[in-house]
DRENLONU-199833 format. One record per residue (C-alpha): residue number from 1; residue in one letter; chain; x, y, z. Coordinates in nm, 4 decimals, padded with zeros to 6 digits. Each point is the difference from the previous one (the first is absolute). Layout:
+------+------+-------+----------+----------+----------+
: resi : resn : chain :        u :        v :        w :
+------+------+-------+----------+----------+----------+
:  NUM :    A :     A :        X :        Y :        Z :
...
+------+------+-------+----------+----------+----------+
//
This chain:
+------+------+-------+----------+----------+----------+
: resi : resn : chain :        u :        v :        w :
+------+------+-------+----------+----------+----------+
:    1 :    X :     A :  30.4445 :  07.1053 :  10.6016 :
:    2 :    X :     A : -00.3783 : -00.0311 : -00.0387 :
:    3 :    X :     A : -00.1537 :  00.0203 : -00.3476 :
:    4 :    X :     A : -00.1884 :  00.3176 :  00.0928 :
:    5 :    X :     A :  00.3172 :  00.1716 :  00.1233 :
:    6 :    X :     A :  00.1951 : -00.1208 : -00.3037 :
:    7 :    X :     A : -00.2669 :  00.1442 : -00.2327 :
:    8 :    X :     A :  00.0295 :  00.3376 :  00.1751 :
:    9 :    X :     A :  00.3773 : -00.0007 : -00.0515 :
:   10 :    X :     A : -00.0403 : -00.0992 : -00.3664 :
:   11 :    X :     A : -00.2362 :  00.2967 : -00.0386 :
:   12 :    X :     A :  00.2499 :  00.2267 :  00.1777 :
:   13 :    X :     A :  00.2912 : -00.0937 : -00.2299 :
:   14 :    X :     A : -00.2186 :  00.0355 : -00.3094 :
:   15 :    X :     A : -00.1196 :  00.3430 :  00.1168 :
:   16 :    X :     A :  00.3645 :  00.1003 :  00.0536 :
:   17 :    X :     A :  00.0848 : -00.1093 : -00.3560 :
:   18 :    X :     A : -00.2950 :  00.2037 : -00.1354 :
:   19 :    X :     A :  00.1146 :  00.3101 :  00.1933 :
:   20 :    X :     A :  00.3529 : -00.0443 : -00.1375 :
:   21 :    X :     A : -00.1470 : -00.0421 : -00.3491 :
:   22 :    X :     A : -00.1931 :  00.3257 :  00.0396 :
:   23 :    X :     A :  00.3283 :  00.1668 :  00.0973 :
:   24 :    X :     A :  00.1615 : -00.1286 : -00.3218 :
:   25 :    X :     A : -00.3005 :  00.1268 : -00.1963 :
:   26 :    X :     A :  00.0375 :  00.3503 :  00.1458 :
:   27 :    X :     A :  00.3776 :  00.0156 : -00.0381 :
:   28 :    X :     A :  00.0817 : -00.2142 : -00.3069 :
:   29 :    X :     A : -00.3288 :  00.0012 : -00.1896 :
:   30 :    X :     A : -00.2557 : -00.2610 : -00.1153 :
:   31 :    X :     A :  00.2409 : -00.2122 : -00.2074 :
:   32 :    X :     A :  00.2315 : -00.0813 :  00.2907 :
:   33 :    X :     A : -00.2970 : -00.0436 :  00.2338 :
:   34 :    X :     A : -00.1552 : -00.2536 : -00.2409 :
:   35 :    X :     A :  00.3313 : -00.1836 : -00.0243 :
:   36 :    X :     A :  00.0274 : -00.0220 :  00.3795 :
:   37 :    X :     A : -00.3558 : -00.1308 :  00.0294 :
:   38 :    X :     A :  00.0613 : -00.2565 : -00.2741 :
:   39 :    X :     A :  00.3231 : -00.1197 :  00.1628 :
:   40 :    X :     A : -00.1651 : -00.0174 :  00.3420 :
:   41 :    X :     A : -00.2983 : -00.2037 : -00.1242 :
:   42 :    X :     A :  00.2235 : -00.2401 : -00.1961 :
:   43 :    X :     A :  00.2311 : -00.0590 :  00.2969 :
:   44 :    X :     A : -00.2907 : -00.0445 :  00.2420 :
:   45 :    X :     A : -00.1845 : -00.2433 : -00.2259 :
:   46 :    X :     A :  00.3115 : -00.2071 : -00.0715 :
:   47 :    X :     A :  00.0785 : -00.0054 :  00.3738 :
:   48 :    X :     A : -00.3197 : -00.1952 :  00.0670 :
:   49 :    X :     A :  00.1465 : -00.3121 : -00.1648 :
:   50 :    X :     A :  00.3219 :  00.0392 :  00.1974 :
:   51 :    X :     A : -00.1935 :  00.0282 :  00.3264 :
:   52 :    X :     A : -00.1719 : -00.3317 : -00.0714 :
:   53 :    X :     A :  00.3498 : -00.1489 : -00.0243 :
:   54 :    X :     A :  00.0791 :  00.1441 :  00.3442 :
:   55 :    X :     A : -00.3118 : -00.1700 :  00.1391 :
:   56 :    X :     A :  00.1195 : -00.3337 : -00.1401 :
:   57 :    X :     A :  00.3512 :  00.0510 :  00.1409 :
:   58 :    X :     A : -00.1228 :  00.0789 :  00.3512 :
:   59 :    X :     A : -00.2356 : -00.2964 : -00.0150 :
:   60 :    X :     A :  00.2749 : -00.2382 : -00.1250 :
:   61 :    X :     A :  00.2271 :  00.0866 :  00.2917 :
:   62 :    X :     A : -00.2839 :  00.0176 :  00.2532 :
:   63 :    X :     A :  00.0818 :  00.3580 :  00.1010 :
:   64 :    X :     A : -00.2591 :  00.1342 :  00.2496 :
:   65 :    X :     A : -00.1726 :  00.3240 : -00.1034 :
:   66 :    X :     A :  00.1433 :  00.1721 :  00.3100 :
:   67 :    X :     A :  00.3514 : -00.0334 : -00.1475 :
:   68 :    X :     A : -00.0855 :  00.0767 : -00.3620 :
:   69 :    X :     A : -00.0131 :  00.3746 :  00.0539 :
:   70 :    X :     A :  00.3732 :  00.0303 :  00.0773 :
:   71 :    X :     A :  00.0946 : -00.1961 : -00.3119 :
:   72 :    X :     A : -00.2288 :  00.2176 : -00.2130 :
:   73 :    X :     A :  00.1501 :  00.3192 :  00.1451 :
:   74 :    X :     A :  00.3540 : -00.1107 : -00.0857 :
:   75 :    X :     A : -00.1176 : -00.1345 : -00.3360 :
:   76 :    X :     A : -00.1585 :  00.3333 : -00.0938 :
:   77 :    X :     A :  00.3136 :  00.1906 :  00.1056 :
:   78 :    X :     A :  00.2110 : -00.2351 : -00.2141 :
:   79 :    X :     A : -00.2407 :  00.0452 : -00.2930 :
:   80 :    X :     A :  00.0379 :  00.3796 :  00.0220 :
:   81 :    X :     A :  00.3795 : -00.0362 : -00.0347 :
:   82 :    X :     A : -00.0215 : -00.2648 : -00.2723 :
:   83 :    X :     A : -00.2448 :  00.2090 : -00.2028 :
:   84 :    X :     A :  00.2409 :  00.2943 :  00.0025 :
:   85 :    X :     A :  00.2806 : -00.2218 : -00.1314 :
:   86 :    X :     A : -00.2182 : -00.1640 : -00.2674 :
:   87 :    X :     A : -00.1519 :  00.3289 : -00.1151 :
:   88 :    X :     A :  00.3382 :  00.1744 : -00.0315 :
:   89 :    X :     A :  00.1444 : -00.2979 : -00.1917 :
:   90 :    X :     A : -00.3135 : -00.0329 : -00.2140 :
:   91 :    X :     A : -00.0142 :  00.3658 : -00.0987 :
:   92 :    X :     A :  00.3752 :  00.0018 : -00.0718 :
:   93 :    X :     A : -00.0469 : -00.3003 : -00.2302 :
:   94 :    X :     A : -00.3024 :  00.1548 : -00.1731 :
:   95 :    X :     A :  00.1876 :  00.3274 : -00.0609 :
:   96 :    X :     A :  00.3057 : -00.1799 : -00.1388 :
:   97 :    X :     A : -00.1744 : -00.2893 : -00.1779 :
:   98 :    X :     A : -00.3488 :  00.1139 : -00.1017 :
:   99 :    X :     A : -00.0630 : -00.3346 : -00.1697 :
:  100 :    X :     A : -00.0183 : -00.1652 :  00.3438 :
:  101 :    X :     A : -00.3526 :  00.1415 :  00.0426 :
:  102 :    X :     A : -00.1213 : -00.2430 : -00.2680 :
:  103 :    X :     A :  00.1697 : -00.2866 :  00.1833 :
:  104 :    X :     A : -00.1762 :  00.1101 :  00.3203 :
:  105 :    X :     A : -00.3254 : -00.0069 : -00.1946 :
:  106 :    X :     A :  00.0538 : -00.3612 : -00.1099 :
:  107 :    X :     A :  00.0907 : -00.1010 :  00.3589 :
:  108 :    X :     A : -00.3208 :  00.1570 :  00.1329 :
:  109 :    X :     A : -00.2186 : -00.1702 : -00.2617 :
:  110 :    X :     A :  00.1598 : -00.3396 :  00.0743 :
:  111 :    X :     A : -00.0365 :  00.0552 :  00.3771 :
:  112 :    X :     A : -00.3668 :  00.0923 : -00.0408 :
:  113 :    X :     A : -00.0745 : -00.3039 : -00.2186 :
:  114 :    X :     A :  00.1819 : -00.2306 :  00.2417 :
:  115 :    X :     A : -00.2016 :  00.1410 :  00.2929 :
:  116 :    X :     A : -00.3266 : -00.0390 : -00.1895 :
:  117 :    X :     A :  00.0457 : -00.3388 : -00.1662 :
:  118 :    X :     A :  00.2753 : -00.1658 :  00.2041 :
:  119 :    X :     A : -00.0903 : -00.2823 :  00.2364 :
:  120 :    X :     A :  00.1105 :  00.0703 :  00.3544 :
:  121 :    X :     A :  00.1873 : -00.2881 :  00.1591 :
:  122 :    X :     A :  00.0411 : -00.0447 :  00.3753 :
:  123 :    X :     A :  00.3376 :  00.1393 :  00.1027 :
:  124 :    X :     A :  00.1992 : -00.1050 :  00.3045 :
:  125 :    X :     A :  00.1529 :  00.3325 :  00.1009 :
:  126 :    X :     A :  00.2022 : -00.1675 :  00.2744 :
:  127 :    X :     A :  00.1968 : -00.1635 : -00.2823 :
:  128 :    X :     A :  00.0657 :  00.3356 : -00.1678 :
:  129 :    X :     A :  00.3399 :  00.0458 : -00.1694 :
:  130 :    X :     A :  00.0575 :  00.3349 :  00.1721 :
:  131 :    X :     A : -00.0393 : -00.1661 :  00.3398 :
:  132 :    X :     A :  00.2281 : -00.2855 : -00.1021 :
:  133 :    X :     A :  00.2783 :  00.2430 : -00.0940 :
:  134 :    X :     A : -00.0571 :  00.2021 :  00.3168 :
:  135 :    X :     A :  00.0090 : -00.3169 :  00.2117 :
:  136 :    X :     A :  00.3562 : -00.0686 : -00.1176 :
:  137 :    X :     A :  00.1216 :  00.3224 :  00.1565 :
:  138 :    X :     A : -00.2441 :  00.0465 :  00.2859 :
:  139 :    X :     A : -00.1333 : -00.2834 :  00.2212 :
:  140 :    X :     A : -00.3767 :  00.0089 :  00.0492 :
:  141 :    X :     A : -00.2372 : -00.1258 :  00.2670 :
:  142 :    X :     A : -00.3380 : -00.1564 : -00.0745 :
:  143 :    X :     A : -00.1689 :  00.1592 :  00.3020 :
:  144 :    X :     A : -00.1471 :  00.3449 :  00.0519 :
:  145 :    X :     A :  00.1535 :  00.2263 :  00.2652 :
:  146 :    X :     A : -00.2686 :  00.2673 :  00.0218 :
:  147 :    X :     A :  00.0876 :  00.2940 : -00.2315 :
:  148 :    X :     A :  00.3732 : -00.0689 : -00.0047 :
:  149 :    X :     A :  00.1833 : -00.0358 : -00.3288 :
:  150 :    X :     A :  00.3121 : -00.1422 :  00.1661 :
:  151 :    X :     A :  00.0764 : -00.1892 :  00.3207 :
:  152 :    X :     A :  00.3127 : -00.1267 :  00.1742 :
:  153 :    X :     A :  00.0285 : -00.3561 :  00.1246 :
:  154 :    X :     A :  00.3197 : -00.1336 :  00.1573 :
:  155 :    X :     A :  00.1854 :  00.3065 : -00.1260 :
:  156 :    X :     A : -00.1080 : -00.0642 : -00.3607 :
:  157 :    X :     A : -00.2278 :  00.2292 : -00.2016 :
:  158 :    X :     A : -00.3077 : -00.1415 : -00.1757 :
:  159 :    X :     A : -00.2608 :  00.1537 : -00.2304 :
:  160 :    X :     A : -00.3668 : -00.0636 :  00.0829 :
:  161 :    X :     A : -00.2858 : -00.0882 : -00.2396 :
:  162 :    X :     A : -00.1068 :  00.3646 :  00.0260 :
:  163 :    X :     A :  00.3278 :  00.1088 : -00.1611 :
:  164 :    X :     A : -00.0449 : -00.2679 : -00.2690 :
:  165 :    X :     A : -00.3393 :  00.1498 : -00.0844 :
:  166 :    X :     A :  00.1533 :  00.3492 : -00.0194 :
:  167 :    X :     A :  00.2658 : -00.1254 : -00.2443 :
:  168 :    X :     A : -00.2654 : -00.1674 : -00.2179 :
:  169 :    X :     A : -00.2178 :  00.3120 : -00.0001 :
:  170 :    X :     A :  00.2921 :  00.2226 : -00.1024 :
:  171 :    X :     A :  00.1118 : -00.2443 : -00.2708 :
:  172 :    X :     A : -00.3575 : -00.0278 : -00.1324 :
:  173 :    X :     A : -00.0165 :  00.3802 : -00.0128 :
:  174 :    X :     A :  00.3000 : -00.0006 : -00.2344 :
:  175 :    X :     A : -00.1918 : -00.2294 : -00.2378 :
:  176 :    X :     A : -00.3129 :  00.2101 :  00.0458 :
:  177 :    X :     A :  00.1912 :  00.3171 : -00.0944 :
:  178 :    X :     A :  00.0863 : -00.1594 : -00.3365 :
:  179 :    X :     A : -00.3710 :  00.0332 : -00.0853 :
:  180 :    X :     A : -00.1038 :  00.3114 :  00.1906 :
:  181 :    X :     A :  00.2807 :  00.2387 : -00.1001 :
:  182 :    X :     A : -00.0285 : -00.0620 : -00.3785 :
:  183 :    X :     A : -00.3797 :  00.0284 :  00.0347 :
:  184 :    X :     A :  00.0356 :  00.3510 :  00.1434 :
:  185 :    X :     A :  00.2450 :  00.0884 : -00.2781 :
:  186 :    X :     A : -00.2991 : -00.0357 : -00.2343 :
:  187 :    X :     A : -00.1436 :  00.3047 :  00.1807 :
:  188 :    X :     A :  00.3110 :  00.2081 :  00.0741 :
:  189 :    X :     A :  00.3785 : -00.0123 :  00.0150 :
:  190 :    X :     A :  00.0263 :  00.3058 :  00.2248 :
:  191 :    X :     A :  00.2034 : -00.1221 :  00.3035 :
:  192 :    X :     A : -00.1985 :  00.2150 :  00.2443 :
:  193 :    X :     A : -00.3395 : -00.1196 : -00.1269 :
:  194 :    X :     A :  00.1028 : -00.3663 : -00.0233 :
:  195 :    X :     A :  00.1588 : -00.0113 :  00.3463 :
:  196 :    X :     A : -00.2628 :  00.1991 :  00.1909 :
:  197 :    X :     A : -00.2900 : -00.1956 : -00.1549 :
:  198 :    X :     A :  00.1802 : -00.3214 :  00.0997 :
:  199 :    X :     A :  00.0637 :  00.1172 :  00.3561 :
:  200 :    X :     A : -00.3552 :  00.1182 :  00.0636 :
:  201 :    X :     A : -00.1290 : -00.3376 : -00.1191 :
:  202 :    X :     A :  00.2550 : -00.1951 :  00.2067 :
:  203 :    X :     A : -00.0478 :  00.1780 :  00.3355 :
:  204 :    X :     A : -00.3648 : -00.1060 :  00.0150 :
:  205 :    X :     A :  00.0705 : -00.3669 : -00.0761 :
:  206 :    X :     A :  00.0171 : -00.1122 :  00.3632 :
:  207 :    X :     A : -00.3563 :  00.1144 :  00.0675 :
:  208 :    X :     A : -00.1181 : -00.1364 : -00.3356 :
:  209 :    X :     A :  00.1590 : -00.3352 :  00.0890 :
:  210 :    X :     A : -00.2184 : -00.0377 :  00.3099 :
:  211 :    X :     A : -00.3110 :  00.0912 : -00.2016 :
:  212 :    X :     A :  00.0827 : -00.2616 : -00.2643 :
:  213 :    X :     A :  00.0819 : -00.2510 :  00.2735 :
:  214 :    X :     A : -00.3557 :  00.0297 :  00.1324 :
:  215 :    X :     A : -00.1671 :  00.0171 : -00.3425 :
:  216 :    X :     A :  00.2322 : -00.2093 : -00.2165 :
:  217 :    X :     A : -00.2788 : -00.2347 : -00.1131 :
:  218 :    X :     A : -00.1970 :  00.3021 : -00.1239 :
:  219 :    X :     A :  00.2896 :  00.1294 : -00.2130 :
:  220 :    X :     A :  00.1580 : -00.3203 : -00.1287 :
:  221 :    X :     A : -00.0981 :  00.0794 : -00.3628 :
:  222 :    X :     A :  00.1508 :  00.3507 :  00.0003 :
:  223 :    X :     A :  00.3238 : -00.1524 : -00.1299 :
:  224 :    X :     A : -00.1624 : -00.0279 : -00.3454 :
:  225 :    X :     A : -00.0543 :  00.3754 :  00.0005 :
:  226 :    X :     A :  00.3625 :  00.0475 :  00.1046 :
:  227 :    X :     A :  00.1059 : -00.2277 : -00.2868 :
:  228 :    X :     A : -00.2014 :  00.2107 : -00.2489 :
:  229 :    X :     A :  00.1630 :  00.3185 :  00.1336 :
:  230 :    X :     A :  00.3431 : -00.1570 : -00.0579 :
:  231 :    X :     A : -00.0959 : -00.0945 : -00.3564 :
:  232 :    X :     A : -00.1443 :  00.3469 : -00.0676 :
:  233 :    X :     A :  00.3113 :  00.1824 :  00.1275 :
:  234 :    X :     A :  00.2166 : -00.2420 : -00.1986 :
:  235 :    X :     A : -00.1942 :  00.0782 : -00.3187 :
:  236 :    X :     A :  00.0231 :  00.3720 :  00.0813 :
:  237 :    X :     A :  00.3797 : -00.0280 :  00.0110 :
:  238 :    X :     A :  00.0233 : -00.2338 : -00.2989 :
:  239 :    X :     A : -00.1958 :  00.2197 : -00.2426 :
:  240 :    X :     A :  00.2461 :  00.2837 :  00.0615 :
:  241 :    X :     A :  00.2166 : -00.1853 : -00.2527 :
:  242 :    X :     A : -00.2600 :  00.0944 : -00.2646 :
:  243 :    X :     A : -00.0123 :  00.3588 :  00.1303 :
:  244 :    X :     A : -00.3468 : -00.0572 :  00.1455 :
:  245 :    X :     A : -00.0890 :  00.1603 :  00.3333 :
:  246 :    X :     A : -00.2970 : -00.0612 :  00.2277 :
:  247 :    X :     A : -00.0889 :  00.3290 :  00.1750 :
:  248 :    X :     A :  00.0411 :  00.0005 :  00.3785 :
:  249 :    X :     A : -00.3725 :  00.0658 :  00.0551 :
:  250 :    X :     A : -00.1007 : -00.3085 : -00.2015 :
:  251 :    X :     A :  00.2634 : -00.2040 :  00.1822 :
:  252 :    X :     A : -00.1381 :  00.1084 :  00.3383 :
:  253 :    X :     A : -00.3583 : -00.0759 : -00.1019 :
:  254 :    X :     A :  00.0982 : -00.3435 : -00.1329 :
:  255 :    X :     A :  00.1906 : -00.0922 :  00.3175 :
:  256 :    X :     A : -00.2830 :  00.1265 :  00.2242 :
:  257 :    X :     A : -00.2646 : -00.1928 : -00.1978 :
:  258 :    X :     A :  00.2047 : -00.3229 :  00.0049 :
:  259 :    X :     A :  00.0710 :  00.0298 :  00.3733 :
:  260 :    X :     A : -00.3577 :  00.0869 :  00.1039 :
:  261 :    X :     A : -00.1480 : -00.2666 : -00.2300 :
:  262 :    X :     A :  00.2332 : -00.2666 :  00.1428 :
:  263 :    X :     A : -00.0943 :  00.0944 :  00.3586 :
:  264 :    X :     A : -00.3750 : -00.0093 : -00.0803 :
:  265 :    X :     A :  00.0346 : -00.3316 : -00.1831 :
:  266 :    X :     A :  00.2088 : -00.1470 :  00.2828 :
:  267 :    X :     A : -00.2543 :  00.0955 :  00.2682 :
:  268 :    X :     A : -00.2913 : -00.1266 : -00.2155 :
:  269 :    X :     A :  00.1730 : -00.3300 : -00.0883 :
:  270 :    X :     A :  00.1103 : -00.0610 :  00.3589 :
:  271 :    X :     A : -00.3530 :  00.0523 :  00.1340 :
:  272 :    X :     A : -00.1380 : -00.2289 : -00.2692 :
:  273 :    X :     A :  00.2536 : -00.2715 :  00.0876 :
:  274 :    X :     A : -00.0916 :  00.0324 :  00.3683 :
:  275 :    X :     A : -00.3722 : -00.0411 : -00.0773 :
:  276 :    X :     A :  00.0733 : -00.3150 : -00.1992 :
:  277 :    X :     A :  00.1940 : -00.1458 :  00.2919 :
:  278 :    X :     A : -00.2818 :  00.0859 :  00.2423 :
:  279 :    X :     A : -00.2694 : -00.1755 : -00.2056 :
:  280 :    X :     A : -00.1165 : -00.3110 :  00.1932 :
:  281 :    X :     A :  00.0404 : -00.3318 : -00.1723 :
:  282 :    X :     A : -00.3315 : -00.1373 : -00.1219 :
:  283 :    X :     A : -00.0983 : -00.3436 :  00.1205 :
:  284 :    X :     A : -00.0306 : -00.2546 : -00.2739 :
:  285 :    X :     A : -00.2795 : -00.2579 :  00.0384 :
:  286 :    X :     A :  00.1160 : -00.3484 : -00.0899 :
+------+------+-------+----------+----------+----------+
//
């Protein structure tokens, strides 16, 4: 998918989310509409960091871009199912054990601080524990077979690297949900609002992935904005213990400002870094 086409699809999915949000506004009122918008923006912004992980995974396994689309399609479908499970379990827990919201808040703050201040180490995803466990039950090949997830050789079934990538993407989405679902709980615990805002953000991820793939150097500092959003939503949940509430409008404005500022800073810093690299070395007279 070309960057231009991917941008058009990103715009289409965002427009669809806005239309749906207008529908909520007309039917449910401004409060629910604000909650949907807040959940959608949080999920979309947190998804950016997860998409960078997908780029690394595809690169590690040398998966051609022509085959990435199928994996993303299955990955998004799996994410839709997983989100439903996590949201139902999460809301059930919150309703039965209200104190868990404060625990979610602490988890989000720690996750945000780790993302902001942690030092990223090179990871060999081919040596991933999930793949090791899977390899004990399912033999795997080290060669691509077009878009096939499984092949048969000498009457025996083998998984391909493409299936390995799919497993890693789905397992990473489980870890990602640990951050994203509690973050949305800081906006709303209405199952309909939480799930629909998640789904509208998820369905546009494939197109957003191809945009980030082409412009990843421009947006490499956005993760710091994502980290701040995690910390903010964690604080928003944590202060509930003291019966303090941040109004939804202020929450939306804060998230929007953080996200837009991080994008502007990322583009500015990336361009500045590029100019420094392009500067010719001055000759030194001996």
